[in-house]
C-alpha angles and dihedrals in degrees: 000000000000112000110233139174110231124193116207113200103190133131096205107095092199092057090045091054093046092051092044091054098043101038095042087056087058091058100260125133110231128212119189133212128170098190139038089249093054092045093053093048090054093048090051095050106030134060096248117183099186138006128216103201130192117211101219114052131165100250102031145342120290086228088066090054090047090054089053093047092052091049098050106017102030097167097051109114115234129192116193111220109187149139090235102105104164115119091238090057093049091049092048091051092050092042092054090052113277113148094209140003128218122185125217129275091046140172113251089213091055092046091050090050090054091048091050091048093053093047093044093053091065107129120254119224109283139155117283118259126220132185111178108307093344113100127182125186113193094191094060097026090234129144126186141169107218100311098340118099119217121219103222127174116237091260093048089050093050092047093050091045091053093048094047089050092052107036123178093018123119116228127190120226089252092054092050091049090052095047101038105028099028133253095254094061124075113223125162116254088235086071089071091057091051093053093043089055091049092048092050089051089055092050097041098084088061094044089244098117089096088070087075103068130188113224102201113232092010116052136252138330133191109216140140088216119086 
């Protein structure tokens, strides 16, 4: 199992203790924060591999911390762990940049499976890919359009990498979930639409959003041909 440093940003001491016991037993090193301020300080000073982030925290919203993570540590995986279960809340969390979303109360086994899936999906060293002005380097996890770097979340990066590796093929939402998120983790198909929309938004300023095409009744395709 990959050793990883996990930051838990959660103000419920009982949940903190439960996660410390269960995830430490899986070989992870746990860091604990009870506020947004504490969480950000740890992210800035420790080599964190993944964040478990509560939505409602004493000093600020977890969404605000997520915004900051995406601005300054764009490749850091984040799983929202929260009692907010409405679809609008899940979509907001994903739209801001969360890579996954777990509702309370949750199964520790399920949470661990989602953690493993995110860590396992880290890209191996491969040759860079280029389509026109769009350049992706799996080794450094960098994406740029000509000389402009794009700040993609880990999931956005994996999704773009998969599309650029399989151009002109149509994939259903289920196939994309299996290949990008992992077959052992349950994620709603709506999640794919959210990340497609975010990826298009990143490409739009360069007029490259049309590369990501919706094939009605089937799924999505990445192609330079209309």
